[in-house]
N, C-alpha and C positions, 0 to 999 in steps of 0.2 A: 286456270284455263288450259294447262297442259293436260292432254288426254291421250291415253294409249289403250288400244283395244286389240287383244289377241284373238285369233281364230285359227281353225284348221286342225285342232286336236281331235283325237278319237281313239278308237280301238283298232289295233292292227296286229297281225301275226308277226312273230319274229322273222326277220329277214325282209320285211316289208318297208314301205316308205310313207312318209307324211310330209306335207309342206305347210309350215306355220306362217301366218301373216300377222303383222302388227301395224295397225293403222294409227298414225300420229296426227295430232292437231294441236293448235294453240302455241306453237313456237316455231322458230326458224329451223325446221327439220334438217335442211341440207348442210348446216354448219355444225351439227352435233353428232358425236359418236352415239351409236345405239348398241345395246347388248341384249343377249338372251341369257336368262338364268333358268334353273330348274330346281325344284324342291320335291323330294319324295317324303312320304310320311316318316317322321322320326329322324330325319336327316337334315343337315345344314343346307341352306340355300347355296347353290353352286353356280358360278358364272360359266356358261357353256361356250359362248362365242361373242366376239366384239367386232364391229365394223366402224372404222373411223370415218370422219367427214371426207377424208381423201380416198377412202375405199380400201385401206389396208385392213387386214383381218387377223384375228387371233382365235384359236380353238383350244379348249382343254384337251389334254392328251387322250382322254377316253373317247372322244368323238372325232378327233382329227382323222381325216380321210373318209369319214362317213357323212358328216354334216357340212353344209355350206351356208354361210350367212351372206346375204346380199341386200342391196337397197335400191329403191326406185324413188329418186328425189322428186320426180314429176308427180308421183302418186303419194308422197309422204308415207311410204310404206317400207318396212324392213321385213325380210323373209328368213326363214330357217328351213332349208331343205334337209330332211333327215332320211338317209338311206341305210340299208342293212341294219334295221333296228333290232335291238336286243331287249330282253325283259328288264335289264338294269337301267334302260333309258326311261322307264315308266316314271312319270313325275308330272307335277303341274309346271308348265313352262310359262315364264313371265318375260315380257318386254320391259326394258328399263332405259332411262336416259337421265343425264345430270344437266340441269338447266339452272343457271344463276345460283350455284352452290346447293341446290335442292334436288334430291333424287325423286324420280317419278316412276311409278310402276303401273302396268296394266293389271287387269283383274285375273289374268292367268287362263290358260287353256290346258285341259287334261289330256295327257298322252298315256295310253295304256298299251303295252306290248305283251302279248300272250305267247306262250310257248307250247 
């Protein structure tokens, strides 16, 4: 019953911005950490950002100071604001959570950054 749905991806020029959303349902969203991952063709899946239930955040070095993860518990939604996008940010972006020892993923949303 856990369900995650990403949206907000698209095509953007280098230097531009996108805001990704992940709508969550089927679990007590407010007490779980949420993460954003990305995977480019031929590359390993990479965790980009984490937000804990208490609101603390983590970012991989390559996106620190450009991306911001946030959550709205009233809307059961986690966001990823991406600024100053670079072509190397191009990937499918996934929302993820761990509930009762099981990992759940959304379907992914494509982000393509052109130069």
